[in-house]
BAVEXPA-836496 format. One record per residue (C-alpha): residue in one letter; z, x, y. Coordinates in nm, 2 decimals, always signed. Each point is the difference from the previous one (the first is absolute). Layout:
# BAVEXPA-836496
<koldren aa="A" w="Z" u="X" v="Y"/>
...
***
This chain:
# BAVEXPA-836496
<koldren aa="M" w="-2.32" u="-9.01" v="+0.58"/>
<koldren aa="S" w="+0.11" u="+0.38" v="+0.05"/>
<koldren aa="P" w="+0.10" u="+0.17" v="-0.32"/>
<koldren aa="T" w="+0.37" u="+0.02" v="+0.12"/>
<koldren aa="E" w="-0.03" u="-0.42" v="+0.05"/>
<koldren aa="Q" w="-0.15" u="+0.01" v="-0.36"/>
<koldren aa="S" w="+0.26" u="+0.17" v="-0.14"/>
<koldren aa="A" w="+0.28" u="-0.20" v="+0.18"/>
<koldren aa="R" w="-0.18" u="-0.33" v="-0.12"/>
<koldren aa="R" w="+0.02" u="+0.14" v="-0.36"/>
<koldren aa="N" w="+0.39" u="+0.10" v="+0.02"/>
<koldren aa="S" w="+0.05" u="-0.37" v="+0.11"/>
<koldren aa="D" w="-0.09" u="-0.10" v="-0.32"/>
<koldren aa="D" w="+0.15" u="+0.30" v="-0.20"/>
<koldren aa="T" w="+0.35" u="+0.13" v="+0.00"/>
<koldren aa="V" w="+0.08" u="+0.35" v="+0.13"/>
<koldren aa="L" w="+0.23" u="+0.17" v="-0.23"/>
<koldren aa="H" w="+0.28" u="-0.23" v="+0.19"/>
<koldren aa="G" w="-0.19" u="-0.30" v="+0.05"/>
<koldren aa="A" w="-0.22" u="-0.11" v="+0.29"/>
<koldren aa="E" w="-0.07" u="+0.24" v="+0.29"/>
<koldren aa="P" w="+0.10" u="-0.16" v="+0.34"/>
<koldren aa="E" w="-0.27" u="+0.10" v="+0.26"/>
<koldren aa="Q" w="+0.26" u="+0.03" v="+0.29"/>
<koldren aa="S" w="+0.20" u="+0.25" v="-0.21"/>
<koldren aa="R" w="-0.30" u="+0.25" v="+0.01"/>
<koldren aa="C" w="-0.05" u="+0.27" v="+0.29"/>
<koldren aa="P" w="-0.35" u="-0.05" v="+0.17"/>
<koldren aa="G" w="-0.22" u="+0.22" v="-0.15"/>
<koldren aa="A" w="+0.19" u="+0.02" v="-0.32"/>
<koldren aa="S" w="-0.15" u="-0.02" v="-0.33"/>
<koldren aa="P" w="+0.05" u="-0.31" v="-0.20"/>
<koldren aa="G" w="+0.33" u="+0.02" v="-0.25"/>
<koldren aa="A" w="+0.18" u="+0.20" v="+0.29"/>
<koldren aa="A" w="+0.28" u="-0.22" v="+0.02"/>
<koldren aa="L" w="+0.08" u="-0.06" v="-0.36"/>
<koldren aa="A" w="+0.36" u="+0.02" v="-0.07"/>
<koldren aa="G" w="+0.26" u="-0.24" v="+0.14"/>
<koldren aa="G" w="+0.24" u="+0.05" v="+0.29"/>
<koldren aa="D" w="-0.07" u="+0.17" v="+0.31"/>
<koldren aa="I" w="-0.38" u="+0.12" v="+0.03"/>
<koldren aa="S" w="+0.01" u="+0.23" v="+0.26"/>
<koldren aa="N" w="+0.21" u="+0.31" v="+0.11"/>
<koldren aa="T" w="+0.12" u="-0.16" v="+0.30"/>
<koldren aa="P" w="+0.42" u="-0.02" v="+0.08"/>
<koldren aa="P" w="+0.12" u="-0.35" v="+0.15"/>
<koldren aa="P" w="-0.16" u="-0.10" v="+0.31"/>
<koldren aa="S" w="+0.31" u="+0.19" v="+0.25"/>
<koldren aa="S" w="-0.13" u="+0.31" v="-0.13"/>
<koldren aa="K" w="-0.28" u="+0.21" v="+0.20"/>
<koldren aa="W" w="+0.00" u="+0.27" v="-0.23"/>
<koldren aa="V" w="-0.16" u="-0.07" v="-0.35"/>
<koldren aa="A" w="+0.18" u="+0.22" v="-0.23"/>
<koldren aa="A" w="-0.20" u="+0.00" v="-0.42"/>
<koldren aa="E" w="-0.15" u="+0.25" v="-0.25"/>
<koldren aa="D" w="-0.33" u="+0.15" v="+0.03"/>
<koldren aa="W" w="-0.07" u="+0.13" v="-0.31"/>
<koldren aa="M" w="+0.13" u="-0.04" v="-0.35"/>
<koldren aa="D" w="-0.13" u="+0.22" v="-0.37"/>
<koldren aa="I" w="+0.18" u="-0.17" v="-0.31"/>
<koldren aa="A" w="-0.04" u="+0.10" v="-0.34"/>
<koldren aa="F" w="+0.05" u="-0.28" v="-0.26"/>
<koldren aa="Y" w="+0.06" u="+0.04" v="-0.36"/>
<koldren aa="V" w="-0.18" u="-0.25" v="-0.21"/>
<koldren aa="D" w="-0.06" u="-0.13" v="-0.37"/>
<koldren aa="W" w="-0.32" u="-0.15" v="+0.00"/>
<koldren aa="H" w="-0.09" u="-0.30" v="-0.25"/>
<koldren aa="A" w="-0.23" u="+0.14" v="-0.25"/>
<koldren aa="D" w="-0.26" u="-0.25" v="+0.01"/>
<koldren aa="K" w="+0.04" u="+0.00" v="+0.38"/>
<koldren aa="W" w="-0.05" u="+0.37" v="+0.02"/>
<koldren aa="E" w="-0.31" u="-0.01" v="-0.16"/>
<koldren aa="A" w="-0.19" u="-0.28" v="+0.18"/>
<koldren aa="L" w="+0.18" u="+0.20" v="+0.31"/>
<koldren aa="T" w="-0.12" u="+0.34" v="-0.05"/>
<koldren aa="K" w="-0.35" u="-0.15" v="-0.16"/>
<koldren aa="R" w="-0.04" u="-0.21" v="+0.37"/>
<koldren aa="L" w="+0.13" u="+0.34" v="+0.22"/>
<koldren aa="D" w="-0.26" u="+0.27" v="-0.18"/>
<koldren aa="E" w="-0.31" u="-0.28" v="+0.04"/>
<koldren aa="C" w="+0.09" u="-0.04" v="+0.37"/>
<koldren aa="K" w="+0.02" u="+0.34" v="+0.04"/>
<koldren aa="T" w="-0.32" u="+0.10" v="-0.15"/>
<koldren aa="Y" w="-0.15" u="-0.26" v="+0.26"/>
<koldren aa="A" w="+0.15" u="+0.08" v="+0.28"/>
<koldren aa="A" w="-0.11" u="+0.37" v="-0.04"/>
<koldren aa="M" w="-0.34" u="-0.10" v="+0.01"/>
<koldren aa="K" w="-0.18" u="-0.02" v="+0.33"/>
<koldren aa="D" w="+0.00" u="-0.37" v="+0.18"/>
<koldren aa="A" w="+0.17" u="-0.15" v="-0.31"/>
<koldren aa="P" w="+0.05" u="-0.38" v="+0.09"/>
<koldren aa="E" w="+0.39" u="-0.08" v="+0.06"/>
<koldren aa="E" w="-0.01" u="-0.26" v="-0.32"/>
<koldren aa="V" w="+0.00" u="+0.32" v="-0.22"/>
<koldren aa="T" w="+0.23" u="+0.19" v="+0.13"/>
<koldren aa="G" w="+0.28" u="-0.20" v="+0.04"/>
<koldren aa="W" w="+0.16" u="-0.32" v="-0.06"/>
<koldren aa="F" w="+0.26" u="-0.26" v="+0.15"/>
<koldren aa="A" w="+0.32" u="-0.04" v="-0.13"/>
<koldren aa="K" w="+0.17" u="-0.29" v="+0.06"/>
<koldren aa="G" w="-0.29" u="-0.05" v="+0.28"/>
<koldren aa="T" w="+0.09" u="+0.36" v="+0.15"/>
<koldren aa="R" w="-0.25" u="+0.24" v="-0.05"/>
<koldren aa="I" w="+0.03" u="+0.30" v="-0.18"/>
<koldren aa="E" w="-0.26" u="+0.30" v="+0.08"/>
<koldren aa="V" w="-0.01" u="+0.26" v="-0.23"/>
<koldren aa="D" w="-0.08" u="+0.37" v="+0.10"/>
<koldren aa="P" w="-0.29" u="+0.20" v="-0.15"/>
<koldren aa="T" w="+0.23" u="+0.28" v="-0.12"/>
<koldren aa="G" w="+0.41" u="+0.05" v="-0.03"/>
<koldren aa="A" w="+0.26" u="+0.20" v="+0.17"/>
<koldren aa="R" w="+0.27" u="+0.25" v="-0.06"/>
<koldren aa="S" w="+0.37" u="-0.14" v="+0.10"/>
<koldren aa="G" w="+0.22" u="+0.29" v="+0.06"/>
<koldren aa="K" w="-0.04" u="+0.35" v="+0.11"/>
<koldren aa="G" w="-0.03" u="+0.34" v="-0.22"/>
<koldren aa="K" w="+0.10" u="+0.03" v="-0.33"/>
<koldren aa="K" w="+0.21" u="-0.36" v="+0.05"/>
<koldren aa="G" w="-0.32" u="-0.19" v="+0.07"/>
<koldren aa="I" w="-0.13" u="-0.28" v="-0.22"/>
<koldren aa="Y" w="-0.39" u="-0.13" v="-0.06"/>
<koldren aa="C" w="-0.06" u="-0.34" v="+0.05"/>
<koldren aa="A" w="-0.30" u="-0.12" v="-0.19"/>
<koldren aa="W" w="-0.03" u="-0.31" v="+0.23"/>
<koldren aa="K" w="+0.04" u="-0.05" v="+0.35"/>
<koldren aa="F" w="-0.02" u="-0.32" v="+0.18"/>
<koldren aa="T" w="+0.07" u="-0.19" v="+0.35"/>
<koldren aa="W" w="+0.15" u="-0.34" v="-0.04"/>
<koldren aa="A" w="-0.02" u="-0.23" v="+0.35"/>
<koldren aa="D" w="-0.16" u="+0.25" v="+0.15"/>
<koldren aa="A" w="+0.35" u="+0.12" v="+0.02"/>
<koldren aa="L" w="+0.22" u="+0.11" v="-0.25"/>
<koldren aa="C" w="-0.16" u="+0.33" v="-0.20"/>
<koldren aa="F" w="+0.06" u="+0.01" v="-0.36"/>
<koldren aa="R" w="-0.03" u="+0.29" v="-0.23"/>
<koldren aa="I" w="+0.02" u="+0.02" v="-0.39"/>
<koldren aa="V" w="+0.06" u="+0.20" v="-0.27"/>
<koldren aa="N" w="-0.22" u="-0.02" v="-0.33"/>
<koldren aa="R" w="+0.36" u="-0.09" v="-0.20"/>
<koldren aa="S" w="+0.10" u="-0.34" v="-0.11"/>
<koldren aa="R" w="+0.36" u="+0.12" v="-0.10"/>
<koldren aa="I" w="+0.26" u="+0.15" v="+0.26"/>
<koldren aa="H" w="+0.12" u="+0.38" v="+0.00"/>
<koldren aa="E" w="+0.36" u="+0.10" v="+0.03"/>
<koldren aa="T" w="-0.08" u="+0.21" v="+0.30"/>
<koldren aa="M" w="-0.32" u="-0.12" v="+0.11"/>
<koldren aa="P" w="-0.16" u="-0.30" v="+0.17"/>
<koldren aa="N" w="-0.33" u="-0.18" v="-0.08"/>
<koldren aa="V" w="-0.07" u="-0.20" v="+0.30"/>
<koldren aa="F" w="-0.02" u="+0.08" v="+0.37"/>
<koldren aa="V" w="+0.04" u="-0.22" v="+0.34"/>
<koldren aa="T" w="-0.05" u="+0.10" v="+0.32"/>
<koldren aa="V" w="+0.05" u="-0.20" v="+0.27"/>
<koldren aa="D" w="-0.15" u="+0.14" v="+0.32"/>
<koldren aa="G" w="+0.05" u="-0.05" v="+0.40"/>
<koldren aa="T" w="-0.27" u="-0.21" v="+0.03"/>
<koldren aa="A" w="+0.14" u="-0.24" v="-0.28"/>
<koldren aa="C" w="+0.37" u="+0.02" v="+0.14"/>
<koldren aa="L" w="-0.15" u="-0.14" v="+0.30"/>
<koldren aa="T" w="-0.12" u="-0.32" v="-0.13"/>
<koldren aa="K" w="+0.36" u="-0.05" v="-0.20"/>
<koldren aa="N" w="+0.32" u="+0.18" v="-0.13"/>
<koldren aa="A" w="-0.06" u="+0.26" v="-0.23"/>
<koldren aa="T" w="+0.28" u="-0.17" v="-0.19"/>
<koldren aa="D" w="-0.21" u="-0.29" v="-0.03"/>
<koldren aa="W" w="-0.28" u="+0.21" v="-0.09"/>
<koldren aa="Y" w="+0.21" u="+0.16" v="-0.29"/>
<koldren aa="Q" w="+0.08" u="-0.37" v="-0.12"/>
<koldren aa="D" w="-0.36" u="-0.11" v="-0.01"/>
<koldren aa="A" w="-0.13" u="+0.38" v="-0.18"/>
<koldren aa="K" w="+0.28" u="-0.10" v="-0.32"/>
<koldren aa="R" w="-0.13" u="-0.33" v="+0.04"/>
<koldren aa="L" w="-0.35" u="+0.11" v="-0.08"/>
<koldren aa="I" w="+0.08" u="+0.28" v="-0.24"/>
<koldren aa="E" w="+0.16" u="-0.32" v="-0.19"/>
<koldren aa="I" w="-0.32" u="-0.22" v="+0.01"/>
<koldren aa="L" w="-0.22" u="+0.26" v="-0.11"/>
<koldren aa="G" w="+0.26" u="+0.06" v="-0.31"/>
<koldren aa="G" w="+0.25" u="+0.25" v="+0.07"/>
<koldren aa="V" w="+0.38" u="-0.01" v="-0.08"/>
<koldren aa="I" w="+0.19" u="+0.19" v="+0.28"/>
<koldren aa="R" w="+0.27" u="+0.21" v="-0.13"/>
<koldren aa="Q" w="+0.10" u="+0.18" v="+0.33"/>
<koldren aa="D" w="-0.14" u="+0.17" v="+0.32"/>
<koldren aa="K" w="+0.06" u="+0.27" v="+0.19"/>
<koldren aa="L" w="-0.03" u="+0.03" v="+0.35"/>
<koldren aa="S" w="-0.19" u="+0.33" v="+0.11"/>
<koldren aa="R" w="-0.07" u="-0.02" v="+0.38"/>
<koldren aa="V" w="+0.12" u="-0.24" v="+0.31"/>
<koldren aa="D" w="-0.09" u="+0.01" v="+0.32"/>
<koldren aa="I" w="+0.23" u="-0.17" v="+0.28"/>
<koldren aa="C" w="-0.12" u="-0.03" v="+0.34"/>
<koldren aa="L" w="+0.14" u="-0.21" v="+0.32"/>
<koldren aa="D" w="-0.25" u="-0.08" v="+0.26"/>
<koldren aa="M" w="+0.09" u="-0.06" v="+0.35"/>
<koldren aa="P" w="-0.20" u="-0.18" v="+0.22"/>
<koldren aa="H" w="+0.02" u="+0.07" v="+0.37"/>
<koldren aa="V" w="+0.17" u="+0.34" v="-0.05"/>
<koldren aa="P" w="-0.11" u="+0.31" v="+0.10"/>
<koldren aa="I" w="+0.01" u="+0.31" v="-0.18"/>
<koldren aa="D" w="+0.07" u="+0.20" v="+0.28"/>
<koldren aa="E" w="+0.39" u="+0.02" v="-0.05"/>
<koldren aa="L" w="-0.01" u="+0.08" v="-0.35"/>
<koldren aa="V" w="-0.27" u="+0.30" v="+0.06"/>
<koldren aa="S" w="+0.25" u="+0.09" v="+0.32"/>
<koldren aa="C" w="+0.26" u="+0.04" v="-0.27"/>
<koldren aa="F" w="-0.21" u="+0.23" v="-0.23"/>
<koldren aa="D" w="-0.09" u="+0.21" v="+0.28"/>
<koldren aa="E" w="+0.33" u="+0.07" v="+0.08"/>
<koldren aa="G" w="+0.15" u="+0.04" v="-0.33"/>
<koldren aa="R" w="+0.21" u="-0.30" v="+0.05"/>
<koldren aa="Y" w="+0.01" u="-0.08" v="-0.39"/>
<koldren aa="I" w="+0.14" u="+0.08" v="-0.32"/>
<koldren aa="C" w="-0.15" u="+0.01" v="-0.28"/>
<koldren aa="R" w="+0.02" u="+0.11" v="-0.43"/>
<koldren aa="A" w="-0.33" u="+0.12" v="-0.03"/>
<koldren aa="N" w="-0.15" u="+0.33" v="+0.16"/>
<koldren aa="A" w="-0.35" u="-0.11" v="+0.04"/>
<koldren aa="I" w="-0.05" u="-0.16" v="+0.34"/>
<koldren aa="G" w="-0.26" u="+0.02" v="+0.24"/>
<koldren aa="K" w="-0.24" u="-0.19" v="+0.23"/>
<koldren aa="L" w="-0.34" u="-0.12" v="+0.02"/>
<koldren aa="E" w="-0.23" u="-0.21" v="+0.29"/>
<koldren aa="S" w="-0.32" u="-0.06" v="-0.22"/>
<koldren aa="N" w="+0.03" u="-0.43" v="-0.01"/>
<koldren aa="G" w="+0.27" u="+0.02" v="+0.31"/>
<koldren aa="K" w="+0.32" u="+0.19" v="-0.04"/>
<koldren aa="T" w="+0.16" u="-0.02" v="-0.34"/>
<koldren aa="I" w="+0.31" u="+0.23" v="-0.09"/>
<koldren aa="Y" w="+0.11" u="+0.09" v="-0.37"/>
<koldren aa="F" w="+0.27" u="+0.10" v="-0.21"/>
<koldren aa="G" w="+0.06" u="+0.12" v="-0.33"/>
<koldren aa="E" w="-0.25" u="+0.01" v="-0.33"/>
<koldren aa="S" w="+0.01" u="-0.13" v="-0.34"/>
<koldren aa="P" w="+0.18" u="-0.19" v="-0.14"/>
<koldren aa="I" w="+0.15" u="-0.11" v="+0.36"/>
<koldren aa="K" w="-0.17" u="+0.01" v="+0.31"/>
<koldren aa="A" w="-0.02" u="-0.17" v="+0.34"/>
<koldren aa="R" w="-0.27" u="-0.09" v="+0.26"/>
<koldren aa="I" w="+0.03" u="-0.16" v="+0.35"/>
<koldren aa="Y" w="-0.29" u="-0.05" v="+0.10"/>
<koldren aa="D" w="-0.25" u="-0.22" v="+0.30"/>
<koldren aa="K" w="-0.12" u="-0.28" v="-0.23"/>
<koldren aa="L" w="-0.19" u="-0.20" v="+0.31"/>
<koldren aa="R" w="-0.20" u="+0.33" v="+0.08"/>
<koldren aa="E" w="-0.06" u="+0.02" v="-0.41"/>
<koldren aa="V" w="-0.11" u="-0.33" v="-0.02"/>
<koldren aa="Q" w="-0.21" u="+0.01" v="+0.28"/>
<koldren aa="K" w="-0.17" u="+0.30" v="-0.10"/>
<koldren aa="K" w="-0.09" u="-0.06" v="-0.37"/>
<koldren aa="A" w="-0.13" u="-0.37" v="+0.15"/>
<koldren aa="D" w="+0.02" u="-0.18" v="-0.34"/>
<koldren aa="P" w="-0.05" u="-0.36" v="+0.10"/>
<koldren aa="I" w="+0.22" u="-0.16" v="-0.30"/>
<koldren aa="K" w="+0.30" u="+0.28" v="+0.00"/>
<koldren aa="T" w="-0.03" u="-0.07" v="+0.42"/>
<koldren aa="L" w="+0.04" u="-0.35" v="-0.08"/>
<koldren aa="A" w="+0.29" u="+0.01" v="-0.22"/>
<koldren aa="M" w="+0.19" u="+0.25" v="+0.15"/>
<koldren aa="Q" w="-0.05" u="-0.24" v="+0.35"/>
<koldren aa="L" w="+0.13" u="-0.30" v="-0.20"/>
<koldren aa="W" w="+0.23" u="+0.10" v="-0.27"/>
<koldren aa="R" w="+0.15" u="+0.35" v="+0.16"/>
<koldren aa="W" w="+0.00" u="-0.06" v="+0.37"/>
<koldren aa="R" w="+0.07" u="-0.36" v="+0.01"/>
<koldren aa="G" w="-0.28" u="-0.13" v="+0.25"/>
<koldren aa="S" w="-0.36" u="+0.00" v="+0.13"/>
<koldren aa="G" w="-0.19" u="+0.32" v="+0.12"/>
<koldren aa="F" w="+0.16" u="+0.33" v="+0.01"/>
<koldren aa="P" w="+0.36" u="+0.06" v="+0.16"/>
<koldren aa="D" w="+0.04" u="+0.24" v="+0.25"/>
<koldren aa="A" w="+0.16" u="+0.26" v="-0.22"/>
<koldren aa="A" w="+0.08" u="+0.04" v="-0.40"/>
<koldren aa="T" w="+0.19" u="+0.25" v="-0.14"/>
<koldren aa="R" w="+0.02" u="+0.04" v="-0.39"/>
<koldren aa="V" w="+0.29" u="+0.16" v="-0.18"/>
<koldren aa="E" w="-0.07" u="+0.03" v="-0.37"/>
<koldren aa="F" w="+0.17" u="+0.18" v="-0.32"/>
<koldren aa="Q" w="-0.15" u="+0.07" v="-0.32"/>
<koldren aa="I" w="+0.23" u="+0.13" v="-0.29"/>
<koldren aa="R" w="-0.17" u="+0.07" v="-0.34"/>
<koldren aa="R" w="+0.13" u="-0.01" v="-0.34"/>
<koldren aa="E" w="+0.24" u="+0.32" v="+0.01"/>
<koldren aa="G" w="+0.17" u="-0.12" v="+0.31"/>
<koldren aa="L" w="+0.02" u="-0.34" v="-0.11"/>
<koldren aa="K" w="+0.17" u="+0.09" v="-0.34"/>
<koldren aa="T" w="+0.27" u="+0.28" v="+0.21"/>
<koldren aa="R" w="+0.12" u="-0.36" v="+0.17"/>
<koldren aa="G" w="+0.02" u="-0.20" v="-0.30"/>
<koldren aa="I" w="-0.34" u="-0.18" v="+0.01"/>
<koldren aa="D" w="-0.19" u="-0.03" v="-0.34"/>
<koldren aa="S" w="-0.13" u="-0.34" v="+0.02"/>
<koldren aa="V" w="-0.14" u="-0.26" v="+0.25"/>
<koldren aa="Q" w="+0.28" u="-0.22" v="-0.04"/>
<koldren aa="D" w="+0.24" u="+0.32" v="+0.06"/>
<koldren aa="Y" w="-0.18" u="+0.05" v="+0.31"/>
<koldren aa="L" w="+0.05" u="-0.35" v="+0.10"/>
<koldren aa="D" w="+0.37" u="+0.00" v="-0.09"/>
<koldren aa="R" w="+0.02" u="+0.33" v="+0.21"/>
<koldren aa="R" w="-0.23" u="-0.06" v="+0.30"/>
<koldren aa="A" w="+0.25" u="-0.03" v="+0.28"/>
<koldren aa="S" w="+0.17" u="+0.35" v="-0.11"/>
<koldren aa="L" w="-0.28" u="+0.15" v="-0.02"/>
<koldren aa="V" w="-0.13" u="-0.03" v="+0.31"/>
<koldren aa="K" w="+0.33" u="+0.04" v="+0.15"/>
<koldren aa="Y" w="-0.03" u="+0.31" v="-0.16"/>
<koldren aa="L" w="-0.28" u="+0.09" v="+0.14"/>
<koldren aa="T" w="+0.02" u="-0.08" v="+0.36"/>
<koldren aa="K" w="+0.41" u="+0.11" v="+0.02"/>
<koldren aa="E" w="+0.03" u="+0.34" v="-0.26"/>
<koldren aa="W" w="-0.38" u="+0.10" v="-0.04"/>
<koldren aa="L" w="-0.14" u="-0.04" v="+0.29"/>
<koldren aa="R" w="+0.19" u="-0.08" v="+0.37"/>
<koldren aa="L" w="-0.17" u="+0.05" v="+0.37"/>
<koldren aa="T" w="+0.29" u="+0.03" v="+0.26"/>
<koldren aa="L" w="+0.07" u="-0.03" v="+0.33"/>
<koldren aa="D" w="+0.15" u="+0.32" v="+0.08"/>
<koldren aa="H" w="-0.08" u="+0.38" v="-0.08"/>
<koldren aa="V" w="+0.09" u="+0.08" v="-0.35"/>
<koldren aa="D" w="+0.21" u="+0.28" v="-0.01"/>
<koldren aa="K" w="-0.19" u="+0.16" v="-0.36"/>
<koldren aa="E" w="+0.13" u="+0.33" v="+0.01"/>
<koldren aa="N" w="+0.35" u="-0.06" v="-0.01"/>
<koldren aa="K" w="-0.03" u="-0.27" v="-0.24"/>
<koldren aa="N" w="+0.11" u="-0.29" v="+0.23"/>
<koldren aa="Q" w="-0.26" u="-0.21" v="-0.07"/>
<koldren aa="S" w="+0.22" u="-0.30" v="-0.08"/>
<koldren aa="K" w="+0.14" u="-0.03" v="+0.35"/>
<koldren aa="A" w="-0.36" u="-0.10" v="+0.15"/>
<koldren aa="R" w="+0.01" u="-0.37" v="+0.10"/>
<koldren aa="T" w="-0.31" u="-0.19" v="-0.10"/>
<koldren aa="L" w="-0.30" u="-0.08" v="+0.15"/>
<koldren aa="P" w="+0.03" u="-0.40" v="+0.08"/>
<koldren aa="L" w="-0.31" u="-0.05" v="-0.07"/>
<koldren aa="W" w="+0.03" u="+0.15" v="-0.36"/>
<koldren aa="Q" w="+0.32" u="-0.18" v="-0.05"/>
<koldren aa="D" w="-0.23" u="-0.29" v="+0.07"/>
<koldren aa="V" w="-0.25" u="+0.11" v="-0.24"/>
<koldren aa="S" w="+0.28" u="+0.06" v="-0.28"/>
<koldren aa="D" w="+0.17" u="-0.33" v="+0.07"/>
<koldren aa="R" w="-0.32" u="-0.20" v="-0.07"/>
<koldren aa="L" w="-0.09" u="+0.18" v="-0.29"/>
<koldren aa="V" w="+0.36" u="-0.06" v="-0.17"/>
<koldren aa="E" w="-0.06" u="-0.36" v="+0.10"/>
<koldren aa="W" w="-0.31" u="-0.05" v="-0.16"/>
<koldren aa="G" w="+0.09" u="+0.17" v="-0.33"/>
<koldren aa="N" w="+0.24" u="-0.30" v="-0.03"/>
<koldren aa="S" w="+0.21" u="+0.16" v="-0.33"/>
<koldren aa="A" w="+0.33" u="+0.07" v="-0.04"/>
<koldren aa="D" w="+0.16" u="+0.34" v="+0.07"/>
<koldren aa="A" w="-0.06" u="+0.19" v="-0.33"/>
<koldren aa="P" w="+0.08" u="+0.34" v="-0.11"/>
<koldren aa="L" w="-0.32" u="+0.24" v="+0.01"/>
<koldren aa="D" w="+0.09" u="+0.22" v="-0.32"/>
<koldren aa="P" w="-0.24" u="+0.23" v="-0.14"/>
<koldren aa="L" w="-0.14" u="-0.16" v="-0.35"/>
<koldren aa="P" w="+0.15" u="+0.17" v="-0.31"/>
<koldren aa="K" w="-0.25" u="+0.29" v="-0.15"/>
<koldren aa="G" w="-0.23" u="-0.13" v="-0.26"/>
<koldren aa="R" w="+0.04" u="+0.12" v="-0.37"/>
<koldren aa="A" w="-0.08" u="+0.37" v="-0.02"/>
<koldren aa="D" w="-0.35" u="+0.03" v="-0.25"/>
<koldren aa="V" w="+0.13" u="+0.23" v="-0.25"/>
<koldren aa="S" w="-0.36" u="+0.08" v="-0.15"/>
<koldren aa="Q" w="-0.14" u="+0.07" v="+0.33"/>
<koldren aa="L" w="+0.26" u="+0.27" v="+0.10"/>
<koldren aa="C" w="-0.05" u="+0.19" v="-0.33"/>
<koldren aa="K" w="-0.36" u="-0.02" v="+0.07"/>
<koldren aa="Q" w="+0.08" u="+0.17" v="+0.32"/>
<koldren aa="G" w="+0.22" u="+0.24" v="-0.14"/>
<koldren aa="L" w="-0.27" u="+0.10" v="-0.26"/>
<koldren aa="G" w="-0.25" u="+0.07" v="+0.24"/>
<koldren aa="V" w="+0.26" u="+0.23" v="+0.24"/>
<koldren aa="F" w="+0.02" u="+0.21" v="-0.35"/>
<koldren aa="R" w="-0.36" u="+0.04" v="+0.00"/>
<koldren aa="A" w="-0.02" u="+0.08" v="+0.34"/>
<koldren aa="A" w="+0.26" u="+0.26" v="-0.02"/>
<koldren aa="A" w="-0.20" u="+0.12" v="-0.32"/>
<koldren aa="R" w="-0.34" u="+0.01" v="+0.17"/>
<koldren aa="F" w="+0.20" u="+0.19" v="+0.29"/>
<koldren aa="Q" w="+0.12" u="+0.29" v="-0.23"/>
<koldren aa="G" w="-0.34" u="+0.07" v="-0.15"/>
<koldren aa="K" w="+0.02" u="-0.27" v="-0.32"/>
<koldren aa="E" w="-0.31" u="-0.23" v="+0.07"/>
<koldren aa="D" w="-0.10" u="-0.26" v="-0.26"/>
<koldren aa="L" w="+0.30" u="+0.02" v="-0.21"/>
<koldren aa="T" w="+0.01" u="-0.20" v="-0.31"/>
<koldren aa="D" w="+0.25" u="-0.27" v="-0.10"/>
<koldren aa="D" w="+0.19" u="+0.22" v="-0.18"/>
<koldren aa="E" w="+0.03" u="+0.30" v="+0.24"/>
<koldren aa="L" w="+0.09" u="-0.22" v="+0.30"/>
<koldren aa="L" w="+0.29" u="-0.15" v="-0.18"/>
<koldren aa="E" w="+0.10" u="+0.33" v="-0.11"/>
<koldren aa="Y" w="-0.02" u="+0.10" v="+0.40"/>
<koldren aa="A" w="+0.13" u="-0.30" v="+0.12"/>
<koldren aa="T" w="+0.34" u="+0.08" v="-0.25"/>
<koldren aa="E" w="-0.01" u="+0.37" v="+0.10"/>
<koldren aa="R" w="+0.04" u="-0.06" v="+0.35"/>
<koldren aa="L" w="+0.25" u="-0.31" v="-0.08"/>
<koldren aa="I" w="+0.22" u="+0.22" v="-0.18"/>
<koldren aa="K" w="+0.01" u="+0.26" v="+0.27"/>
<koldren aa="M" w="+0.07" u="-0.24" v="+0.29"/>
<koldren aa="L" w="+0.27" u="-0.16" v="-0.23"/>
<koldren aa="A" w="+0.15" u="+0.36" v="-0.03"/>
<koldren aa="C" w="-0.03" u="+0.04" v="+0.37"/>
<koldren aa="T" w="+0.18" u="-0.31" v="+0.08"/>
<koldren aa="K" w="+0.30" u="+0.05" v="-0.22"/>
<koldren aa="A" w="+0.07" u="+0.33" v="+0.07"/>
<koldren aa="Q" w="-0.04" u="-0.05" v="+0.37"/>
<koldren aa="C" w="+0.28" u="-0.31" v="-0.06"/>
<koldren aa="E" w="+0.24" u="+0.23" v="-0.19"/>
<koldren aa="R" w="+0.02" u="+0.22" v="+0.29"/>
***
């Protein structure tokens, strides 16, 4: 009996977070546990549609309070598995464990979530169900502005099941491990539309001939894995590319089979396949009223409508950019079909995309910044290594002069 069959047999005698796992619900080649959530287990639309819209990536930050006794047991177990995972040829029995029949595999090192000064170090990193990547901060209680659990649903996981179903699985696993989720924030979402039997040529021609309207300035074309045209950069960017050529070149048998069954809806390779893909990061989401995963689901149709009608639009006519008559250019029929299919898939009421209100200012941090500015100004004037009293005297003198100048200007 193969390892996969053994796992399936074991899971039939256990529950996988949400009851027993039905064998027919799993994409061939996916690991056991790849279809845990209820509802539709794939990203496929109704059978009448030939194009498949789906999320292709999700980064979610959770604010979690951990039960004290379970936190102690969890961190001890994670530390033990992490230590063994760093050893060469360590058996898998000591590098992870099964949570409700589905394996947790612990990495030998921690990881950072986020970039630059806003990045947070996570002491533990593990993969669950060969699909979800968890990073956990060594902090058992929530912080007002800093999450302590990060989950990534990558493109491979999204091929076997809806990203939003994986999100539900992630919440259930956190609860099983002893966490109480207070809130979540969506950090990134990628949205794609796979179009089997649609060549990319017509869309590339629009790009080559300048028949497009885009709010971003960064644009370009690549031809490494087939033709790719791209628009924008973080926090919002779009790619339109030859997905068939990419899949054939990478030749990953599991991903290839998943694409054929779940996205191209048939056996073998289609004669052509194009993908339209949007990536929206945290700042792009916040400025459109999206904070949590639920906010995203409530506004998904409005978001893709904005992306395909206002942020980027491919046109049938020449675009008169010099005279600012861009709105007169008719939309390319193929692009209109792209927009309509994504809005249909969005499946949410028309909702406003008003920016989120700005958070409360951190007064202490602003004061620290002001102090640093005065210290830098003093150094610039040759006043190095001032004591606290000397810095206070210097700052007071400068502030009095600045206020006097401001008052004089107002009286003029």
